[in-house]
C-alpha positions in Angstrom: 4.9 57.1 -36.8 1.4 56.1 -38.6 2.4 52.7 -38.9 3.9 52.4 -35.5 0.7 53.7 -33.8 -1.6 50.7 -35.5 0.5 48.3 -33.5 0.4 49.9 -30.0 -3.3 48.6 -29.6 -1.6 45.0 -30.3 1.0 45.6 -28.3 -1.5 46.8 -24.9 -3.8 43.8 -25.8 -0.4 41.1 -25.7 0.7 43.1 -22.3 -2.4 43.0 -20.6 -3.4 39.0 -21.6 -0.1 38.5 -20.2 -0.4 39.8 -17.2 -3.7 38.0 -16.3 -2.9 35.0 -15.0 -4.6 31.6 -16.3 -5.5 28.8 -13.7 -2.8 26.0 -13.5 -4.4 22.8 -14.5 -3.8 19.6 -12.2 -5.1 16.2 -13.0 -3.9 13.4 -10.9 -5.0 9.6 -10.8 -5.3 7.2 -7.7 -3.8 9.6 -5.2 -3.4 7.3 -1.9 -5.9 8.9 0.4 -6.0 8.1 4.3 -8.7 5.1 5.2 -10.0 7.5 8.5 -12.2 4.8 9.7 -12.2 0.8 9.4 -14.3 -1.8 11.1 -12.1 -5.3 11.2 -13.1 -8.2 13.3 -10.6 -9.4 15.8 -11.2 -12.9 15.6 -12.8 -14.8 12.6 -13.6 -18.6 11.7 -12.1 -20.1 9.3 -13.3 -20.7 5.3 -16.4 -18.4 6.4 -16.8 -14.8 4.7 -15.7 -11.9 6.2 -16.6 -8.5 5.8 -14.5 -5.3 6.8 -15.9 -1.8 6.9 -13.7 1.0 5.1 -14.4 5.0 5.0 -12.1 7.7 3.4 -13.1 11.1 2.4 -10.8 14.3 0.7 -11.0 17.6 1.5 -12.5 19.6 -1.1 -14.3 19.3 -4.5 -11.4 19.0 -6.9 -11.3 15.2 -5.7 -13.4 12.2 -6.9 -14.2 8.7 -7.6 -12.8 7.5 -4.1 -12.4 3.7 -4.7 -11.2 0.7 -2.7 -8.8 -1.9 -3.5 -8.1 -4.9 -0.8 -5.4 -7.3 -1.9 -3.9 -10.4 -0.8 -0.1 -9.5 -0.9 1.0 -13.0 1.2 0.1 -15.9 2.4 -1.7 -14.0 5.5 -0.8 -10.6 4.4 -3.5 -7.8 3.2 -3.2 -4.4 2.0 -6.1 -2.3 2.3 -6.0 1.4 0.1 -8.2 4.2 -0.8 -7.6 5.6 -3.5 -9.3 8.9 -5.3 -8.2 11.2 -8.4 -7.6 15.1 -8.2 -8.7 17.5 -11.2 -8.1 21.0 -10.9 -8.4 24.2 -12.9 -7.9 27.0 -10.1 -10.4 27.1 -7.2 -12.0 23.8 -5.7 -15.3 23.9 -4.7 -15.6 23.7 -0.3 -17.4 20.6 -0.5 -16.0 16.9 1.0 -16.2 14.1 -0.5 -16.6 11.1 0.6 -16.2 7.2 -0.3 -17.2 3.7 2.0 -17.0 0.0 1.1 -17.8 -3.6 2.9 -15.2 -5.8 1.4 -15.3 -9.5 1.6 -12.9 -11.9 1.6 -12.8 -15.3 2.9 -9.7 -16.4 5.4 -8.8 -19.9 4.5 -5.2 -20.1 6.6 -5.5 -19.8 10.5 -3.4 -18.0 12.5 -2.6 -14.0 12.5 -3.7 -12.4 9.6 -1.8 -8.7 9.2 -3.6 -5.7 7.3 -1.9 -3.2 6.0 -4.2 -0.1 6.2 -2.2 2.8 4.4 -2.4 6.7 5.2 0.1 7.8 2.3 1.9 6.2 0.0 4.7 5.8 2.6 2.5 5.4 5.9 0.3 2.8 6.9 -1.3 1.5 10.1 -1.5 -2.3 11.2 -4.5 -4.7 11.9 -4.8 -8.3 13.0 -7.3 -10.6 12.8 -7.1 -13.8 14.4 -8.7 -17.1 12.5 -9.1 -20.1 14.3 -10.5 -23.4 13.0 -13.4 -23.2 15.7 -13.7 -19.8 16.7 -16.9 -19.5 19.2 -19.0 -16.5 20.2 -19.1 -15.8 23.5 
């Protein structure tokens, strides 16, 4: 019976340790977050560098490394996406994480250039830039 009493403290410790929930750990890289603000010109001259402004934010401090990708997907089609990393060990700090950028590219073909601005990995907005050979300011 005395030998059995020696195991009671160990049994109680194991029971208490298993009752204490440990925070779950999550880590994800390059998650699509919404491009919330953008400044994209309606018109642009041909063969002249063009700047696009983009801004994105994430709701709490578990998010980090907000960065933007702008790539040509077809002759006059482009994707603009904001990506961020997410890492949580439990509660996330209540702080807004933001990022912005100015992207520059030079349109080399006249006509309508379509930019797909990603909100999630499945939803997006479209924006159009009319590129002409002799665009003039009024």
